[in-house]
C-alpha positions in Angstrom: 0.7 19.0 7.6 4.2 18.8 6.0 6.1 19.5 9.3 9.3 17.7 10.0 7.6 15.6 12.7 5.1 14.3 10.4 7.8 13.5 7.8 9.9 11.6 10.3 6.9 9.5 11.5 6.1 8.8 7.8 9.7 7.6 7.3 9.4 5.4 10.3 6.1 3.9 9.2 7.3 3.2 5.7 10.6 1.7 6.9 8.8 -0.5 9.4 6.4 -1.6 6.5 9.5 -2.4 4.3 11.2 -4.3 7.0 8.1 -6.4 8.0 7.2 -7.1 4.4 10.8 -8.0 3.4 10.4 -11.7 4.3 7.8 -12.1 1.6 10.5 -11.4 -1.0 13.9 -12.2 0.4 13.5 -14.1 3.6 13.5 -17.8 4.2 10.6 -19.7 2.8 8.9 -20.4 6.3 8.6 -16.5 6.6 7.0 -15.9 3.2 3.4 -16.5 4.6 3.9 -14.0 7.4 5.2 -11.4 5.0 2.4 -11.9 2.5 -0.2 -10.8 5.2 1.3 -7.4 4.9 2.0 -7.4 1.1 -1.2 -8.9 -0.3 -4.0 -6.4 1.0 -2.5 -3.3 -0.7 -1.9 -5.3 -3.8 -5.2 -6.9 -4.0 -7.1 -3.6 -3.1 -6.9 -2.7 -6.8 -9.6 -5.3 -7.5 -11.7 -3.7 -4.9 -11.3 -0.3 -6.4 -12.1 -1.8 -9.9 -15.3 -3.4 -8.4 -16.2 0.1 -6.9 -16.0 1.6 -10.3 -12.7 3.4 -10.7 -11.9 3.1 -14.4 -8.6 2.2 -16.0 -7.1 0.3 -13.2 -6.9 -3.2 -14.8 -5.9 -4.3 -18.3 -8.7 -5.3 -20.6 -11.2 -3.4 -18.4 -11.1 -6.2 -15.9 -12.3 -8.9 -18.4 -9.5 -11.4 -18.5 -11.5 -14.8 -18.7 -10.6 -17.2 -16.0 -7.5 -15.2 -14.8 -6.9 -12.1 -12.7 -6.1 -9.1 -14.9 -2.9 -7.3 -14.2 -2.9 -3.7 -13.1 -2.2 -1.1 -15.8 0.4 1.6 -15.2 -2.4 3.9 -14.0 -3.5 1.2 -11.7 0.0 0.9 -10.1 0.3 4.7 -9.7 -3.3 4.8 -8.2 -2.3 2.3 -5.6 1.0 3.9 -4.8 -0.5 7.3 -4.3 -3.5 5.9 -2.4 -1.5 3.8 0.1 1.1 6.6 0.6 -1.7 9.0 1.2 -3.0 6.5 3.9 0.4 6.2 5.4 0.7 10.1 5.4 -2.6 10.5 7.1 -1.6 8.0 9.7 1.7 9.8 10.3 -0.1 13.2 10.4 -2.6 11.8 13.0 0.2 10.4 15.1 2.1 13.6 14.9 -0.9 15.5 16.1 -1.5 13.1 18.9 2.0 13.1 20.2 2.5 16.9 19.8 3.4 18.9 22.9 1.0 21.7 23.6 
């Protein structure tokens, strides 16, 4: 599970994600839309988890009137742990698939 091959693949996956999502923040304006396709699903997934009933993810318990509530500190930590866990599972699966027997 925490073998060097899995950690190397995880590092490659996270680096690739950061490089592909970078235009959403630092690239030219015409690349912002392409970068946002990678950035927005993880950020907006917090509202899905709130809708599914995970408590404490959004400020004011998700009741912000007409606007979208910002995530709490627990919400940000939850998202980071969740998506890093998904990336780790993908890296672990890729390491298992590419392992020599």
